[in-house]
N, C-alpha and C positions, 0 to 999 in steps of 0.2 A: 210747573208753577215754575216759576222765576223767584226766587231769593234773593236781596241785595242786585251786585251788579252779574250776574250768571247765573243762567237756568240750567238745569239736568238735562245730558244730553249733550252741549255744544262744549263739553268740555274738550281741549286739544284741536278744534276745529280751526283755527288760525295757525297752529302748528302743520297742520298735515297741507294747508294751502301754502304757508312758505316752503316748505320740502319738496313741493310742485313746482313750484314756478320760479325757485331761485334756480336749478339750474339750468332752466329753460332761459334765464335772461340770461345769464353765464355763459350759457354757449352762444347766443345770439350777439352779445358783446363782443365775444371773440371772434364769430364771421365775420364784424363788421371791422374792429381793427384790425384782425389778421389776414382778413379775406382783402382789407384795403391796399393793405403790405404786398401780398402777393398779386394783385393788379400792377402795382407800381413796378414791383420785379420784373412783371412780365413786359412792360412797357420801356423797360429798361436796358432788358437782354431783346427786346424785340428791334427797337434803335439801332443796339451795338453789332447785330448781327446784320441788319441792312446794311451798315456802314460797312462791315467785314466782306460782303459778298460783291457792294461795289467796289472796293479795293482789289478782290479777285479778277472781279471782271474787266476790268482795265489791264491786265498781266496779259501782255499782246504776245506773239508768238517772235522773234528779232527772226529769224533766218525763212518766218512766210513773208514778213512784211518787204524781206528784200526782195522776194518774189513778186509781190505787188498782191497779196491776200492778207486781209484784216482777219486773223485765228485769233483766240484765248490759248493761251499757253496753259496745258491742264495744271501741270505741275505748277509753274507759276503761281497759278489762281490758288491752287488749293494753301500751297505758301503761303502769299499774301495774306489770302484769308484768315485764312489759323492763328498767325503771326498777329493781325488786327486783332484779332477775337481776344486772344491770349494779353495782350496788352490794356486791352480794357476790363480781365480778370473773365473772361470766359474760356470752356472749352467747348469748342465747335468741331462739329462734323461738315464736312466742306464735299460737295459734288458737282462735277461740273460734265455736264450735256450741250455738247456744241460751243455756240455763245453764251449759253447760261450757267451761273454759278448760285449754287444752292447753300447756305449755308442755316446750320440748323445748332440749336442748344439748351439744354433744360438745368434749370436752377432751384434746388430745392432753399425755399425760402423759408428760415428759422421764425417760428409763431413766439409771440409772446404769454397773449392770454390763453389759447388753446391748447398749449404746452402743458398746461394745469392739469387738462383733462386728458393727456395723452398723445395728444396730437402735436409732436415734435418741429412738423416743415408743412410745407405745402408746396407741390411741386410744380411746376408752371414749364413752358415750352415755347420756344423764340424760333421762326423759321423765315427767313427771308430769300429772294431770288432777284438778282441783276445779270441784266443781257448786255453784251456789248453791241453797242448801234453806233454805225461810223456813215459818213455821209450824210445825202438828202434820203429822209426818210417817208416825206409825204409832199405834194404838193401845196405852195400858198396860194 
């Protein structure tokens, strides 16, 4: 039987609901806010490594140009791509395979909400490649 505003056996049922739902909603909000920041950081890192790869692919071997060959200078490409990434605030790994320069970076995006539950950062990676293209590549 119910006496007044409360029935016996229902004491504390709202507290149990709050204890279960509140942490789930808190983590959900954290995923939305911190996840959005991680996606933005990944997009920014991708944009910068794309430009770094292009800078590297533009480094041609001067000695080969004099001989009539257009070849990417591996040392020049690595130096240019690493320097571009460093100016943008990223530490990059650069590889050169023939005319293709590939740049990779990893970013640890700090969290705001999720740090309250022990997740201090979200790690995102970016990779981009650029290939030196010269002359006519297709007929019109």
